[in-house]
RODO-2510 file (C-alpha; in nm, 4 decimals, decimal comma):
residues 101
     n   res          X          Y          Z
     1     m    -3,5625     3,0154    10,9105
     2     n    -3,3091     3,1325    10,6557
     3     t    -2,9644     3,0427    10,7468
     4     d    -2,8257     3,3477    10,5891
     5     i    -3,0331     3,5657    10,8215
     6     e    -2,9355     3,3525    11,1273
     7     t    -2,5554     3,3894    11,0255
     8     l    -2,5952     3,7647    10,9729
     9     l    -2,7820     3,8032    11,3163
    10     g    -2,5123     3,5956    11,4752
    11     r    -2,2511     3,8150    11,3649
    12     c    -2,4257     4,1311    11,4804
    13     y    -2,4515     3,9642    11,8217
    14     a    -2,0748     3,8510    11,8106
    15     a    -1,9739     4,2154    11,7161
    16     f    -2,1979     4,3514    12,0101
    17     n    -2,0512     4,1080    12,2518
    18     d    -1,6578     4,1860    12,1182
    19     r    -1,7412     4,5581    12,1333
    20     d    -1,6866     4,5982    11,7646
    21     l    -1,9123     4,9032    11,7513
    22     e    -1,8158     4,9837    11,3977
    23     g    -1,8458     4,6297    11,2886
    24     a    -2,1881     4,6038    11,4334
    25     l    -2,3085     4,9274    11,2804
    26     a    -2,1985     4,8302    10,9512
    27     m    -2,4486     4,5505    10,9423
    28     m    -2,7395     4,7950    11,0114
    29     r    -2,9316     4,9991    10,7773
    30     p    -2,8227     5,3806    10,8035
    31     d    -3,1856     5,4714    10,9062
    32     v    -3,2081     5,2153    11,1801
    33     t    -3,4550     5,2613    11,4775
    34     w    -3,3258     5,0826    11,7825
    35     p    -3,4937     5,0337    12,1187
    36     n    -3,3307     5,1842    12,4153
    37     g    -3,4039     4,9166    12,6651
    38     w    -3,1466     5,0562    12,9306
    39     e    -3,2962     5,4325    12,9451
    40     g    -3,6275     5,3956    12,7780
    41     g    -3,7505     5,5265    12,4238
    42     w    -3,5724     5,4661    12,1085
    43     v    -3,2663     5,6020    11,9322
    44     k    -3,2470     5,6829    11,5608
    45     g    -2,9849     5,6017    11,3025
    46     r    -2,6346     5,4627    11,3333
    47     d    -2,4973     5,7538    11,5261
    48     g    -2,7871     5,7197    11,7735
    49     v    -2,7007     5,3492    11,8303
    50     r    -2,3282     5,4336    11,8453
    51     e    -2,4061     5,6871    12,1218
    52     y    -2,6286     5,4894    12,3140
    53     w    -2,4109     5,1808    12,3187
    54     q    -2,1107     5,4008    12,4164
    55     r    -2,3024     5,5468    12,7163
    56     q    -2,4200     5,1854    12,8120
    57     w    -2,0676     5,0398    12,8061
    58     t    -1,9388     5,3009    13,0393
    59     a    -2,1809     5,1942    13,2946
    60     i    -2,2652     4,8194    13,2457
    61     d    -2,1391     4,5069    13,0679
    62     p    -2,4389     4,3416    12,8770
    63     r    -2,3774     4,0298    12,6754
    64     v    -2,6193     3,8731    12,4682
    65     e    -2,6179     3,5227    12,2917
    66     p    -2,8941     3,4217    12,0449
    67     r    -3,0612     3,0800    12,1281
    68     a    -3,3360     3,0660    11,8841
    69     f    -3,4672     3,2339    11,5785
    70     r    -3,8183     3,2302    11,4462
    71     w    -4,0612     3,4319    11,2218
    72     d    -4,3627     3,6128    11,3654
    73     a    -4,7133     3,6476    11,2216
    74     e    -4,5894     3,9911    11,0747
    75     g    -4,2817     3,8528    10,9005
    76     r    -4,0355     3,9725    11,1540
    77     v    -3,7534     3,7722    11,2925
    78     v    -3,7889     3,6999    11,6726
    79     v    -3,4791     3,6156    11,8393
    80     s    -3,4763     3,4296    12,1623
    81     v    -3,1662     3,5689    12,3594
    82     h    -2,9758     3,4602    12,6826
    83     q    -2,8821     3,8242    12,8167
    84     v    -2,6376     3,8689    13,1114
    85     v    -2,5897     4,2164    13,2365
    86     r    -2,3173     4,2868    13,4779
    87     d    -2,1671     4,6017    13,6537
    88     l    -1,8513     4,7132    13,5790
    89     g    -1,7127     4,5029    13,8613
    90     g    -1,8536     4,2213    13,7505
    91     a    -2,1577     4,1584    13,9792
    92     v    -2,4796     4,0188    13,7682
    93     l    -2,7501     4,2685    13,7652
    94     a    -2,9630     4,0501    13,5250
    95     d    -2,9543     3,6921    13,3877
    96     q    -3,2561     3,6264    13,1854
    97     i    -3,3955     3,5020    12,8508
    98     v    -3,5600     3,7966    12,6341
    99     e    -3,6701     3,8027    12,2827
   100     h    -3,5393     4,0582    12,0272
   101     v    -3,7606     4,1465    11,7320
***
């Protein structure tokens, strides 16, 4: 795996966890397509991701920590992530390993 890519993705995850919305968005392409894993479907563009995350963060507190990086057969980066989602009172709603592509 290219350590530059790992470093960039690590910075993206850290910005998300720090709720540095603009910092995370600045690392994305303007025409990003992002999965809406919380409500379903997809969001488009930085504004779409911004609005999605803002809605999400008013209802739940997700944290994601990358654990491993690999390339799939299609040349995409697959990140194994430890995801912990809490309600706003701190109760754990989900604690799992997921893959982000």
